[in-house]
C-alpha positions as CSV (number, residue, x, y, z in Angstrom):
1,M,39.3,5.8,-34.5
2,T,39.7,4.9,-30.9
3,S,39.4,7.6,-28.2
4,G,40.8,7.4,-24.7
5,P,38.4,6.5,-21.9
6,A,36.2,9.3,-20.5
7,P,37.2,11.1,-17.3
8,K,35.4,10.1,-14.2
9,L,33.1,11.8,-11.8
10,T,33.0,10.9,-8.1
11,L,29.7,9.8,-6.6
12,N,28.6,10.7,-3.1
13,N,29.9,7.5,-1.7
14,G,33.4,7.9,-3.2
15,V,32.8,5.5,-6.2
16,Q,34.0,6.9,-9.5
17,I,31.8,6.7,-12.6
18,P,33.0,7.3,-16.2
19,Q,31.4,10.6,-17.2
20,L,30.4,9.3,-20.7
21,G,29.0,5.8,-21.3
22,C,27.1,3.8,-23.8
23,G,23.3,3.1,-23.4
24,M,21.7,-0.2,-24.3
25,F,18.1,0.9,-24.7
26,K,16.5,-0.8,-27.7
27,V,19.8,-2.5,-28.7
28,A,18.9,-5.8,-30.3
29,D,22.4,-7.2,-30.6
30,A,23.9,-6.1,-27.3
31,E,26.8,-8.4,-27.5
32,T,28.1,-6.8,-30.7
33,A,27.2,-3.3,-29.5
34,V,29.1,-3.6,-26.3
35,S,32.1,-5.2,-28.0
36,V,32.2,-2.2,-30.5
37,A,31.8,0.3,-27.6
38,L,34.6,-1.2,-25.6
39,A,36.9,-1.2,-28.6
40,A,36.0,2.5,-29.1
41,G,37.2,3.3,-25.6
42,Y,33.9,3.2,-23.6
43,R,34.1,1.8,-20.1
44,L,30.6,2.5,-18.8
45,I,27.8,0.3,-20.1
46,D,24.2,1.2,-19.1
47,A,21.9,-1.8,-19.0
48,A,18.5,-2.6,-17.6
49,A,16.5,-5.7,-17.1
50,S,13.6,-4.2,-19.0
51,Y,15.8,-3.8,-22.1
52,G,15.9,-7.6,-22.5
53,N,19.5,-7.8,-23.5
54,E,21.5,-8.2,-20.3
55,A,22.7,-11.6,-21.4
56,G,24.3,-10.1,-24.5
57,V,25.9,-7.4,-22.5
58,G,27.4,-10.0,-20.2
59,S,28.7,-12.2,-23.1
60,A,30.5,-9.2,-24.5
61,L,32.1,-8.3,-21.2
62,A,33.2,-11.9,-20.6
63,A,34.7,-12.0,-24.1
64,S,36.7,-8.8,-23.6
65,S,40.3,-8.7,-22.4
66,L,39.4,-6.1,-19.8
67,D,39.8,-6.7,-16.1
68,R,36.6,-6.4,-14.1
69,S,38.0,-3.2,-12.5
70,E,38.3,-1.5,-15.9
71,F,34.6,-1.4,-16.7
72,F,31.5,0.0,-15.0
73,V,28.1,-1.6,-15.4
74,T,24.8,-0.1,-14.5
75,S,21.5,-2.0,-14.4
76,K,18.0,-1.2,-13.1
77,V,15.1,-2.8,-11.3
78,P,12.2,-3.4,-13.8
79,N,8.9,-1.7,-12.9
80,S,7.3,-5.1,-12.6
81,A,9.7,-6.1,-9.8
82,Q,9.1,-3.2,-7.5
83,G,8.7,-4.2,-3.8
84,R,11.3,-5.6,-1.5
85,R,11.3,-9.3,-2.2
86,S,10.7,-8.8,-6.0
87,A,13.5,-6.3,-6.2
88,L,15.9,-8.6,-4.5
89,R,15.0,-11.4,-6.8
90,A,15.3,-9.2,-9.8
91,F,18.8,-8.2,-8.8
92,D,19.8,-11.8,-8.5
93,E,18.5,-12.5,-12.0
94,T,20.3,-9.4,-13.4
95,V,23.7,-10.4,-12.1
96,S,23.1,-13.9,-13.3
97,R,22.3,-12.8,-16.8
98,L,25.3,-10.4,-16.8
99,G,27.6,-13.1,-15.5
100,L,28.9,-10.8,-12.8
101,D,29.3,-11.0,-9.1
102,F,28.4,-7.4,-8.6
103,V,27.2,-4.3,-10.5
104,D,28.8,-0.9,-10.2
105,L,25.5,0.9,-10.0
106,Y,21.9,-0.4,-9.5
107,L,18.9,1.9,-10.1
108,I,15.2,1.9,-9.6
109,H,14.2,2.4,-13.2
110,W,11.0,4.5,-12.8
111,P,9.2,5.8,-9.7
112,V,5.8,4.5,-10.9
113,P,3.9,6.6,-8.3
114,A,0.6,4.8,-8.9
115,K,2.1,1.7,-7.4
116,D,3.6,3.5,-4.5
117,L,6.3,0.9,-4.0
118,Y,9.5,2.8,-4.6
119,V,10.4,3.4,-0.9
120,E,10.1,-0.3,-0.2
121,T,12.1,-1.0,-3.4
122,W,14.8,1.5,-2.3
123,E,15.1,-0.3,1.0
124,A,15.9,-3.5,-1.0
125,L,18.6,-1.6,-2.9
126,E,20.1,-0.5,0.5
127,E,20.3,-4.2,1.4
128,I,22.0,-5.0,-1.9
129,Y,24.5,-2.1,-1.3
130,A,25.2,-3.3,2.2
131,S,26.0,-6.8,0.9
132,G,28.6,-5.3,-1.5
133,R,26.9,-6.6,-4.6
134,A,26.3,-3.1,-5.9
135,R,29.1,-0.5,-5.5
136,A,26.5,2.3,-5.6
137,I,22.7,2.6,-5.7
138,G,20.5,5.3,-7.2
139,V,17.3,6.0,-9.1
140,S,16.2,6.9,-12.6
141,N,13.4,9.3,-13.7
142,F,12.7,10.4,-10.1
143,R,11.0,13.7,-9.5
144,A,11.8,16.2,-6.8
145,Q,9.1,14.9,-4.5
146,D,10.3,11.3,-4.9
147,L,13.8,12.2,-3.9
148,A,12.6,14.2,-0.9
149,R,10.4,11.3,0.2
150,L,13.3,8.8,0.0
151,A,15.5,11.1,2.0
152,Q,12.8,11.6,4.7
153,R,11.8,7.9,4.9
154,T,15.2,6.2,4.7
155,G,17.9,8.9,5.3
156,V,19.8,7.4,2.4
157,V,20.4,9.7,-0.6
158,P,20.8,8.1,-4.0
159,A,24.2,8.4,-5.7
160,V,22.6,9.1,-9.1
161,N,19.4,10.2,-10.6
162,Q,19.3,9.3,-14.3
163,I,16.9,11.5,-16.1
164,E,15.9,12.7,-19.5
165,L,18.1,15.8,-20.0
166,H,19.3,17.8,-23.0
167,P,19.4,21.3,-24.3
168,G,15.8,22.2,-24.9
169,F,14.8,20.2,-21.7
170,V,17.3,21.3,-19.1
171,Q,15.3,20.5,-15.9
172,D,17.0,23.4,-14.0
173,E,15.1,23.0,-10.7
174,L,15.7,19.2,-10.5
175,R,19.4,19.6,-11.3
176,A,19.6,22.3,-8.6
177,L,18.1,19.8,-6.1
178,H,20.6,17.2,-7.2
179,R,23.4,19.6,-6.4
180,S,22.0,20.5,-3.0
181,M,21.6,16.8,-2.1
182,G,24.9,15.6,-3.5
183,I,23.3,13.5,-6.2
184,T,25.1,13.1,-9.6
185,T,22.9,13.9,-12.5
186,Q,23.1,11.4,-15.4
187,A,21.4,12.2,-18.7
188,W,19.6,9.7,-20.8
189,S,18.5,10.8,-24.3
190,P,21.3,13.4,-24.0
191,L,21.0,14.2,-27.7
192,G,17.2,14.7,-27.6
193,R,16.7,11.7,-29.9
194,G,18.1,13.2,-33.0
195,S,17.1,15.9,-35.5
196,A,14.6,17.7,-33.3
197,L,17.6,18.9,-31.3
198,L,20.7,18.3,-33.5
199,G,19.1,20.0,-36.5
200,Q,18.3,23.2,-34.7
201,P,20.1,26.3,-36.2
202,A,21.7,27.2,-32.8
203,V,23.3,23.8,-32.7
204,T,24.4,23.5,-36.3
205,S,25.8,27.0,-36.5
206,I,28.0,26.3,-33.4
207,A,29.1,23.0,-34.9
208,R,30.1,24.6,-38.2
209,A,32.0,27.4,-36.5
210,I,34.1,25.2,-34.4
211,G,34.5,22.3,-36.8
212,R,32.7,19.7,-34.8
213,T,29.5,17.7,-35.3
214,P,26.2,18.8,-33.8
215,A,26.3,15.7,-31.5
216,Q,29.7,16.6,-30.3
217,V,28.6,20.1,-29.5
218,V,25.6,18.9,-27.4
219,I,27.7,16.2,-25.7
220,R,30.3,18.9,-24.8
221,W,27.5,21.0,-23.3
222,H,26.7,18.1,-21.0
223,V,30.4,17.6,-20.1
224,E,30.7,21.3,-19.2
225,E,27.5,21.0,-17.1
226,N,29.2,18.2,-15.1
227,H,26.6,15.6,-16.1
228,A,27.3,12.0,-16.6
229,L,25.6,10.9,-19.8
230,I,24.8,7.8,-21.9
231,P,24.3,8.6,-25.5
232,K,23.3,5.5,-27.5
233,S,24.8,4.3,-30.8
234,T,25.7,1.0,-32.3
235,N,27.8,2.6,-35.1
236,A,31.6,2.3,-34.5
237,S,32.5,5.7,-36.1
238,R,29.7,7.5,-34.3
239,L,30.6,5.9,-31.0
240,A,34.2,7.1,-31.4
241,E,33.0,10.6,-32.5
242,N,30.8,10.9,-29.4
243,L,33.7,10.1,-27.1
244,D,36.0,12.6,-28.9
245,V,34.8,15.6,-26.9
246,F,37.4,16.2,-24.2
247,D,39.9,18.3,-26.2
248,F,37.8,21.4,-26.9
249,E,35.6,23.8,-25.0
250,L,32.5,25.8,-25.9
251,S,32.7,29.5,-25.6
252,A,30.6,31.0,-22.8
253,E,28.3,32.5,-25.3
254,D,27.8,29.2,-27.2
255,H,27.3,27.3,-24.0
256,A,24.7,29.8,-22.8
257,S,22.8,29.7,-26.1
258,L,22.4,25.9,-25.8
259,S,21.2,26.3,-22.2
260,R,18.5,28.7,-23.5
261,L,17.1,26.6,-26.3
262,A,13.3,26.6,-26.3
263,G,12.8,23.0,-27.5
264,P,12.4,20.2,-28.3
265,G,11.2,19.7,-24.7
266,R,10.5,16.2,-23.3
267,V,10.9,13.5,-25.9
268,G,10.5,10.5,-23.7
269,P,7.8,9.3,-21.2
270,D,6.6,11.4,-18.3
271,P,7.6,9.9,-14.9
272,D,4.3,11.2,-13.5
273,T,2.4,8.5,-15.3
274,F,4.8,6.1,-17.0
275,D,4.8,2.4,-16.1
276,L,7.2,0.4,-18.3
277,H,6.7,-3.4,-18.3
């Protein structure tokens, strides 16, 4: 089954991003995974230097029949490259591995507050954006205080903050800040990493009632919340299933019940302390 491409959201600089994309975290064979995702209808590929598979992503994109304007590529500054000169060098290495002249979105992967380099790193991203080699720039896993500091120190608001977000970990205050600042919220781990969320009775009962899978129910919740999101799968049928969420709606009651789930809570690292190498 092949679904049509996802609708697009407009970022604060006017660039449009597909609302639903495919994440490459912990994907060993990225070349095959990207090829399968593109065939299923995905047009947003979320990569990162720290995933170690940008070359595979680039090979798949080069082998596709798609024009460059038809796909959207995100990548991220590795934590080990924070700082102006290191970030600029890391970006050069990223576009080389991807085989691209530019990326559509470039993010600071984690704030790593203990290093206290993310403002300087952000200024490097501003240089990259000004050069035209990134169509938009943003951040990932940034906390409210990090976003406020960037705005105060640089005056440039990120286009995106990519954060862990799913029913059971809705981050209401951070999302409200995003809305007030004009930042697009993009969810990683939007399915809560599996059964801890998808097996909850509130989710499975909605899925049974409307004839959809638990994953489709949760993805639809994100769509209705106006999030961008990047669920990960390397399975062709599941990729197509995850994309097949734009022809139904949740009832107001079902949507609210998902927003009120008590768990599973955070399933990934805490940006207060995490330093990914």
